[in-house]
C-alpha positions in Angstrom: -39.7 6.9 15.2 -37.8 6.9 18.7 -36.0 9.7 20.2 -34.0 10.6 23.0 -34.9 14.2 25.0 -32.6 16.3 27.2 -34.2 19.0 29.2 -30.9 21.2 30.5 -33.4 24.0 32.8 -32.9 21.2 35.9 -29.0 21.6 35.6 -28.5 25.3 33.5 -26.2 26.5 36.8 -23.8 23.9 37.1 -21.5 23.7 34.0 -19.7 20.0 34.5 -23.0 18.7 34.3 -24.5 20.0 31.2 -21.4 18.8 29.2 -21.2 14.9 30.9 -25.1 15.2 30.4 -24.6 15.6 26.8 -21.9 12.9 26.5 -24.4 10.7 28.1 -27.2 11.4 25.5 -24.9 11.0 22.5 -23.8 8.0 24.2 -27.0 6.4 24.7 -28.0 7.8 21.4 -25.6 5.9 19.8 -25.9 2.8 22.0 -29.9 2.7 21.1 -29.2 3.3 17.8 -31.6 6.8 17.8 -31.7 8.6 15.3 -32.8 11.9 17.0 -32.2 13.6 20.2 -33.7 16.9 20.8 -31.7 19.3 23.5 -33.7 21.8 25.4 -31.4 24.6 26.5 -34.6 27.0 26.7 -34.9 30.5 25.4 -33.7 32.5 28.3 -30.2 34.8 27.2 -29.5 32.2 24.5 -26.1 31.8 26.6 -27.2 28.0 27.4 -27.9 27.6 23.5 -24.6 28.9 22.4 -23.0 26.5 25.3 -24.7 23.7 23.4 -24.1 24.3 20.0 -19.8 25.0 21.1 -19.9 21.6 22.8 -21.7 19.7 19.7 -19.1 21.7 17.1 -16.1 20.5 19.0 -14.5 17.9 16.3 -14.8 14.9 18.6 -18.0 15.4 19.2 -19.0 16.5 15.3 -17.9 13.1 14.4 -20.3 11.2 16.3 -23.7 12.5 14.8 -25.0 13.5 11.3 -26.4 17.2 11.8 -27.8 19.5 14.0 -31.2 21.6 13.7 -31.9 24.4 15.1 -36.2 24.9 15.4 -36.9 27.6 13.3 -40.7 27.5 15.6 -38.7 27.0 18.9 -35.1 29.0 19.4 -35.5 27.1 22.9 -34.7 23.9 20.9 -31.8 21.7 19.1 -32.1 18.7 17.1 -29.1 15.8 17.1 -29.4 13.8 13.6 -27.7 10.8 13.9 -27.0 8.3 11.2 -27.3 4.6 12.2 
């Protein structure tokens, strides 16, 4: 199964870039009909992961994907599942 991967480590300190990258990866997943996106906010303090989850919880974003899954084995990873 094809999946996309977005590692936020390189851009974590640039606020606007995070939202832009999340939008970009969602657009790409929809365009290419990819069913799984792996977002890596990293472990750290958990603030970046909270920010990603808040972004994904926005009503305009929530309608774009099927469900999210927090990796139980790796705190620093979130999966976004699509139903294409």
